[in-house]
N, C-alpha and C positions, 0 to 999 in steps of 0.2 A: 569493205565489200560493197559490190554494186547494189545489192538489195537494200542496204542501209542508206545509200545515197538516194535511191528511188523513194524510200520511205520518208527521208528527210524532205525531199522536194515536194512530195504529196502533202506532208504535214504543213509545210510553209504555205503552199497554195490554198489548202482548205482553211487554215487559220486566217490568212490574209483576207480571203473572201468573206468569212464570217465577221471579222472585225469591220470590214467595209460595210456590210449590211447593217451591223449594229450601229455604226456611226451615222449611217444614212437615216435610220429610224429615229435616233436621238436628235440629230440636227434638224430634221423636219419638224419635230415637235417643239424644238427650241424656236424655230421660225414662227410657228403658230403662237407661242407665248409672247413673242415680240410684237404681236398685233395689239396686245393689251396696253393699258396706260403705264407709262414708265414709273419705276420705283427706284429710290436711291438705296441700292442693296448694300453699299458701303456703310451707311448709317444703321441699316437694319441689323447687320451682323455683329455689331460691337457688343462686348461684355456678355458673351453667351457661353463661354467654355464650360462652366460648372453645370449649367442647365443642359447643355448639349451632351456632356458626358453621362449625366444621370439618365437621360432618356434614350440615348443610343446604346451606350455600353452598359448602363445599369438597367436598361429595359423597364424603367420606372412605370410608364403608362401601361405596358403589356401586363405587368405583374399585378394590376388592379384586379384582373381575373387570374387567380393563382394557378389554376390548372393549365389554362391556355398560355399564361405567361411563362411558366416553367418549360412547357413544350417548345415555345419559340426561343427561349433562352438557350436551350440545348442545341436547337437547329442553328441559331445565330453564331454561337461560339464554335459549334462543330464545324461549320463551313469555313470559319477563319482558320481553324487548326488544319482542316483538310486541304487548304490551298497549298500548304507546304508538302503534303503528301502527293498532291496532284503534280506539282513541279517535279518531285522525285520520280513519280511514275512516268512522266513524259520523258525525262532524261534517260530513264532505263530503256524506253522504247527506241529512242533515237541512238543510243549507244549499244544496242544489241544486248541489253540485259544488265550492263554494268552501271551500278549506282555510284553516286558521289558519297563515299563512306566518310563518316566522321565519328569522333568519340561519342558514345551513347546512342549510336544509330539503332541498336537493338531496342532500346527504350523508346526511341522515336517511333519505331515500327509498332510497338505495343500500343502507344498512345493513338496511333492512327486507327488501329483495329478497334480499340475501345470507343473511339469517336464514331466510327462507322456504325458500330452496333448501337450506340446511343441515339444516333440520328434515325436509324431504322425503327427503334422503339418509339421515338417521338413522332415519326411519320405514321406509324401504326396507330398511335393514339389520335393523331389528326384525322385519320380515316374513321376511327371509332366515333369521334365527336360529330363528324359531319353526317355519317350514314347510319350509325347505330344509336348513339345518344340523340341524333337527329335534331340538333339545335336549330331553331327556326331562323336565326340570323345568318346562318351559313348557307350559301347557295349550293345547289346540287347540280349534278350533270358532269359531262366530261370536260367541258371548258374550265370550270372552276377547279377541277381536280387534276388538270393536266400536269401541274407542278408536282403532284404526288408521283406520277409516272416518271417524270424527269429525275426526281431525287432518288426514288427506289432504283431506277436504272443506273444512276451514277454510283450509288453505294454498292450495288451487286457487281457492277463491272470492276470496281476497285478490288473487291474481295476475290473475284474470279481471276483477275490479272495477277494478284499476289499468289494465289494458289498455283496457277499454271507456271508462274515464274519459278516457284519453289521446285516443281517437278522438272522443269526445263534445265535449271542450273544446278539442281541437287543441293539446294541451300542447306548449310549446316547450322543456321540460326536455330536456337532452341525453340521448340514448339510452345514453350511457356511465354515467349515474346510474340508469337504469332498464332494465338490459339484458334482463331476463326479460319484464317486461310490454311492453316495446317490441317484442320478437320476437313475442309473442302478438298484439299490435296489428297488426303488419305482416301477419299471416296473415288479418286481417279488414279490410284496408285499404279495401275497396270499400264498406263500410257507410256509410249516411248518419248524420249527427249525431244525428238523432231516434232512429233505430234503436239506435245505440250508447248513447244515454241510457237507453232502455228496458232494454237488456241490462245496463247498469251497475246499475240498480235491482233487476233480477232477481238478479244476483250479490250485491248489497249485502244484500238480504233473505235470500238463501240463507246468506250468512255470518252474519248476525245470528241466524237461526233455529237454525243448527247450534251456534253459540256458546251460546245459551240452552238448547238441548236438552242440550248437554254439561253445563251448569251444573246442570240438574235431575237428569241421570243420575248425576253424580259421587257424591253421598251415598248412592245406592242400589246402589252397585256397589263393587268392590274399589278403585276410583279415589277413594274417600273418603279414602284415605291422602294425597291432595294436601292436604287440610285437616288431617287428624288426625295425620299423621306429625310435622310440626314441633312440635305440642303434646305429642305422646308423647315425643319426644326431650327437649324442654325439662323435662318433669316426670319424667324417668327417675330412679330412686332414686339417692341419693347414697352409700348404704352400699357397702362393698366387695362386689364381685360374688359373692364366696364366702360371704356371710352370708345365711342364711335368716331369715325373720321369726320372732321369738320368740313362742311361744304362752303365754298366761297360763293355766296349768293350775289355778291357784287361784281362778279367776273362777267363783264359785258361780252367777252369773246366765247363764253360757254354756250354751246349749242343745245345742251340738255343737262339735266341734273339726275343723279341716281344712275342706275344701270338699265338701259332699254335694249341694248344689244350686247353681244358677247364681248366685243372689243372695249366696252366701257369698264369691264373689270380690270383691275390692276394686274401687272405681270406676276406679282406675288400671289394674288388670288388664283390666278391660272396655275401657278406652281402647285397650289393646293389640289387642283383637279387631278394632276398627274401623280400626286403623292398618295392618293386614296388607295387603301388596301382592299376595299370592299369587304371588310370583316363584319360589318353590320353592328359593331358595338354602339355606334351613335344611334342607329334606329332602335336598337334593343332597349335603350334607356329613354328615348324620346317620349314625352307625355302625349304628344299628338299621335304618333304612331301607335303607342300602347293603348290608346282609346279609340282606334278605328278611324282617325282622320286621314286625309289623303297624303299628308306630308311624310316623307321618309328622308331624313338627313343624308343617308348614304346615296339614295337615288337622286337627290338634289345634286350632289357632287358628280355622280356618274353621268347624269343627263347633261350637265354643263360641260363636262369634259368631252363627251362624245359630240356635242354640238360644236365645241371649239375645234375638234378634230375635223369634223365635216366641213365647217366654214373655212377653217384654215386651209384645207385641201382645195376648196373651191377658189379661194382668194389667191393662194400662192402657187397653185398648180403642182404642188409637191405631195406626192402620195405618201400616206403614213405607213403603208404596208409593204414590207420587203422581206423576201422576194414576193412580188405581187401574185405570182401563180400559186403561192402557198397560203397567203393570208387574205387576199382581196375578196374571195368569194364568201367566206364564212366569217372573216374577221377574227379578232383576238379579244374576247371579252368586250366587244364593242358593238353598239348598234350603228356605229359610224361606218361600218364596212359594207353598207348597202350599195346597191348598184347606183351609178350616177343618176342624179335627178330624183332619187328616192330618199326620203328621210324617215326616221323612226322616232316614235315617242311612246311614253308609257301611259297606261291607264291603271290607276290604283285598284287593286283587288284586295280587300281587307280580309285577313284570315284571323277571325276572332278566336282567341283561346281564353281559358278561365283567368289566366294571369297576364296574358300578353296579346294585344291586338297588333300584329306586325304586318308591315306593308310588303306584300309581294307585288311584282310587276308583270304585266303582260305587254308584249311589244306589238304595236300595230304600225302598218305602213301608211304614209300619206304622200301623195304626189305633190311634192313641193321642193324645189331646189334649196339646198342648205343656205345659200346666200339670201334667199327670200323669206326664210323661216323667221317668224317673230319669236324673240326670246320669251316674252310673256304672252302666252296664248298657245304657241306651237310647241315650245319646249317645256316651260314651266306654266302651270295653271295658277290662276289667281287664288283658288282654294288652297293650294299648297302654300302659297306665299302668306296668306292670312291665317294659317293654322298654327304658326310658330308662336310659342310663348316666350321666346328669347331666354330660356332658362340656362343655356350653355352646358347642359349635361352632355350633349353630343361632343362639344369641344373638349370637355374635361376627360372624356373617355377615349378620345381619338389618339391612337398610338403614334400618329405621324404629325401631329400638331395642326391639323386642318381646322379652319375657323369657318363655321357655318353661319353664325348669326349676322355678321357684317354683310354677307352676301344677300341674305334675306331682307335686311333693312335697306340695302342699296336698291333692291328690286321694288320695295315698298315706296322708296323715295321717288322713283321714276313714275310709279303709278299715281302717287299723290300730286307731285309737283308738276309733272308733264302731262298726265292724262286726267287728273282730277278724279281718279277712281279710288274709292274706299267703301267698305261696307257701311250700310246706312247708320248703324248704331255708332260706329266710329266717327262718321261725319257729324252726327249730332253732338257727340262729346267734344269734338274740335270746335264746333260753332259756339257751344256753351263756354268753353275755355276762353275763346276769343272775346266773347261779349262780357262775361261775368268773372272770368278767371278761375272757374271751377267746372268740372264735367257735367254737373247737374243744371247749370244755368241759374242757380240761386243767387240772390242779391249779393254784390260785393260787400255791402255794408253789414251783412249778416255773418261775415267770416269770424268776427270776434265774439259773437253771442254765446259761444260754447262756454266761455269763462264763467259767467254768472257768479254765484257765491259757492265756493268750495270749502265748506266748513269755516266760513269767514275769511278765507285766504283770497286775497286779491291777486290777479294775474297782471303784473305791470307791463305796459308797453315800453318800447324803447324811449319814448318821450318822457314817460313817467319815471323810468329808472335808467338815465343816460350812462350811469357807471356800471352797467351790467357786465358780468363775466361771460355768460353764455347767452347767445340768441337761441331761443327755442323756436325752430322753424316748424310750425305745426302741420302744415300741408293741408291739402283740400280734404282728405279723408278725416284727419283729426279735427278739422274745423267744422265740417258739415255733416258727415255721416253719424247718425245717432249712436251706433255701436262704437265707432272709433272715438267719439268724444269721451267715452268713459276711460279710454287709455290716456288721452290728453289730461283729463282731470287727475287720474291716478299718478301720472308722472309729475304733474305740478305739485301735488301733495308731498311726494317723495323729495323733490327738489327743495321745497320749503323746509321740510323736516331736516334735511342735511345742511341747511344754511347756505345753499348755493345762490349766488346772485345771478338772476336771469331776467330776461324780458322777451316779449313777443313783438312782432311787427304789427299785429292787429290787422286792420283793414288795408294796410299798405302791403301786406304779403300777397304774393301772386302764386299761381300754380308753378311748380319747379320746372315743368316742361318735359318731364320724363315720358308721359303718355304721348304727347305730340311727336316727340323724337322717335320713339319706338314704332309709332304708326306711320312714320315716314314724312311727317309734316315738319321738316327742318326749319322752314320759315317761321312758323309759330314758335317753335322751340327757341330759336335765336332771339326772337323778340322778347319772350318771357325771360330768357337768360340775361339779356342786356338790362332789362328793367329791374330784376332782382339784384344784380350786381351793383347797379347804381344806388339802390336802397342800402345795400350792405356798406358801401363806401360812405354814403351820407351819414350813417350812424357809427362808423368806425368799428364794424364787427370784426372780431378776431377769433372767436370760437362759436361754432354752430353745433347744436344737438338737435336731432330729429328722431321721431319714432317710426318713420317710414323708410325702409331700405331702398326703395326706388328713388325717393328724394335724396337719401344719403349718398347713393352711388352717383347721382347726377351732380350734386353739389361738390362732392369730393373729387370725382374723376373727370367730369366733363366741363364744369364751369371754368377750371384753370385754362382751358383752351381759349376762353373768351375774356380773360383778364382778371379772374379772381385769384388773388395772390395773398400769401401769408395768413390764410384762414385755416384753422384746424376744424375739421368736420368729424363729429362723433355720432354714432348711433346711440340711442338711449340705453341699450343694454351695455354698451361699453362704458358709459358714464356711471350707470348703476353699479356695475362690477367694481369700478374704481372707488366709488363711495363706500361700498360695503368693505372692501379691503382696507381702506383708510380709517375705518371706524366711524365714519360720519353717518352711516345708516346701519341700524342693527335689527335684523329680523328677530323678533321676540316671540311671537305667537306661532304655535304649531299649525301648519297647514297639512292636515292628514289626507293627502290625495296621492293617487297613483298617476303620475304625469308623464306623458310622452311629448317630446319637443319636436315640432316640425320646423326644419330649416328653410328659411327664406332663400330663394336662389340669389337674389340681389344682395343679400347680406353674406351668405356663405360662399358659393362658387364665385361670385363677382368680387368679393372683398375679404374672403378668408376669415370671416368672423363666425367661428363655430363654438369656441369654448366660453366666451363671455356670457351669453345667455344661460348656458348650462352651469356656469359658476354661480350665477345668481340663484338658480333653482337649488343647487347643492347647498347653498348657504341658508336655505329656509328649513327650519326644523319641521319634521314630519313628512317632508316630501320624499316620495319614492320615485326616482327618475328611471324610466324604462325607455329603451331605444327601439325604434321601428327597424325592420329589416333593411329598408332603404333609408340611410341616414347620412348626415354630414355631406361629404363630396358627392355621394351617390343618392342624396335625397331627391325625392320626386317633386316636381313643381306642383303648386296648388292649382295652376291653370289661369292665373290672373295676370301674369307678366306679359310684356310685349304689347300692352294696350288691350289684351283680351279681357280685362276686368270690365270693359265697357261694351263688349260685343257678345252676342249669343253664339253658343256652340250648336251648329246645325247638323252635325253628323257624329255618329259613334256615341260612346259613353262620355259623360261629363268628366273632365279631368279632376275636378275637386272631389267628385264622388269616388273615383278610383283611389285618390290619395287618402280620403277619409277612411275608406275600407282598410287601407294599409295601417292607418293609425289604430283603428278599432281592433285589429288583430292582436295588439298588445294588452287588451282589456284595461284601458285607462279609465280613470274617472274624470280626467281633464286632458284636453289636447291644448298644448301651449304653443304660442307663436311669438314672433317679435316683429310682426308686419301687419298693418291694418288690412291689406289686401288678403293676406293668408288667413287672417282671423275670420274675415267675412266668408271666405270659401270653405274653411273648416266648419264654421257654424252652420252654413247652408248644407254642408255635407251630412252633418249629424241629423239635421231635420229630415233630409231625404231618406236617411237610413232609420228614421224614427227612433233615434238614440239620444235626442236632446235632453230627455228627462234624467238619464243616468250618466251622460258624458257632456261636460261643459267645455266650451272653447274660451280660453283666457290668454290675454297678453301677459308677458313676463312682468310688466310694470303692475298689472292688476294683482297678480299672485304675490308679488313682493309687498304691495300696499296692504294686502290682507294680513301678511305676517308682521309688518311694522306696526300697524295700527290696531289690528284685531278686527274680526269680521263685523262686530257690532258697531264699530265706528265708521264703517264705509256707508256713505249715503247713496241712495239710488239716484240716478240721473233724471232730472226733469227738464227735458229739452223743449224749447218752444217751437223750434223748426228743425228740420233735418231730413235725412234720407237714410234708408237702410238697404243693405245688400248691394248687389251689383246690377 
């Protein structure tokens, strides 16, 4: 019939136009990404199938938040199932109501209706979470919620189409297989077949137009993640998460180091920008955001994305908004949609809550063309860049595999290496490490003085015990800090008791370089790294153990990039766990304490060492181990990482105070840690809360020492020199 031909031609025209607009929006963003530094995506994507399947089809990251995860799980699989229903519906409309029947078609129809109902329930819960439960991390307003209207419209148009089809064709399918559409049809039972046919096609076209509008809208909004997230997860870096990118400082052709303009980011980092869901999970767990600092990991990504879109538009003359009459004025979830010559940026407004200080943003206009805007200053502020503790909780929570820390470090590298800009306290620490090999500037020759006499136990150097099995890399904290020296002594006593052959470098040891690297001073890091590796090779080091997770991560994950090969690196809790399990160490004396364990970010999230410290505590008689609400993968940072140990917090609440309050909620008698930075922060926190008399901060090695030797055998430390705290 003629009307079917007209309908078909209209369908083809509208669909082709929508696909053209979709392709234009996607291709223009691809052109913007090509402005970035090239990446070998062929190498990036190898050996990823298992991880990819777990995160995309298993929704592994989303299910970290059970309620939200289940909601997204239903929507994700619901839309996969409904694609077959959409094809069936389109065929019906093009064939005048005739479907492609196949065995089990009635069951297929039932599955479609169950799926539609499930998605409607899931979307109802999404609305409830955003506007009734009022989760702070979720944006409010019509733009963030437009997808809700799209999905509700799609689902209702499906059900109405099926209902009017039933009235039009007088379907004999049992209502048991079409419960919802049959109920709707019953409400319109008096309609004539011709009227029902007209209403069917009204709903059919409504469904098609919403579907195609959604297709065009997706790449111009945060929902671009539907396409980019799977690609982003597939091409996520293979290197250990604790390894930063090596800079070739000898490259004479390099115009700059670090990231000073948006084009300095790699194409993979730019893919992160377009994969962002704007779900706020990263900001929700960020210690800086939680304590009122200017940094919000989500807004970091969003601002970089929008600046890339702005600058990409200016450089390529390809508009990101299609059709422009619909999107250019107001934009789609983007500050990049401003009028030509006008850019937008954020000013942080901190919304302090009892348990969450979360970063909201107000947008303000500045008269500056996108191509002239400074990445550091106009887009990102230095306060934001220096607020990060590099804890990686943002990355661990991100459902689309975005990596935030490397971008912040790249910005810091540019500030330090190209502009010579760093907070004063950080500069002082860098100068001290350059001059004396430690952040306090104490004499290099004093590095070994912590040893003294430990119950008559000598601490041999590599020269005194050349056949050592383990090199104990003490680190600057364990060598100089008064409090951390007690950890070093406790660990030495335990090694001696277990009969482990070990040695230290003594005054030949230098700072590992973790602090300079996280603060952006790649040049100093590479110098320290080369000098330490030369010493390791000189003495034939094959195994290293350290009590500092920052040193542990640097030696284990970053030194191999600079030539360290064939060396096993252990954290002291890993070795202590081995020694207890092998029977070489036996906790004998009861330690009657209620202990909560604080996970170090660089031990846990960076290196997946969660159980070994807890195994040691469980092996000690009398210990009652209690967990904080935020623990293991979701443990909160103490505030000392990323070089923040050496800098003052100038805004909001102190991070270590917030974490100490979380620990005190468990009513412990001891807060345990496995990191000298964390121990210092927790101990300072108990003093700030005036709880130091009833709650002690102890390293795992100290608690085990008490159990192995008995409290009466532990000698107080008598240090001649040293420093305390941060």
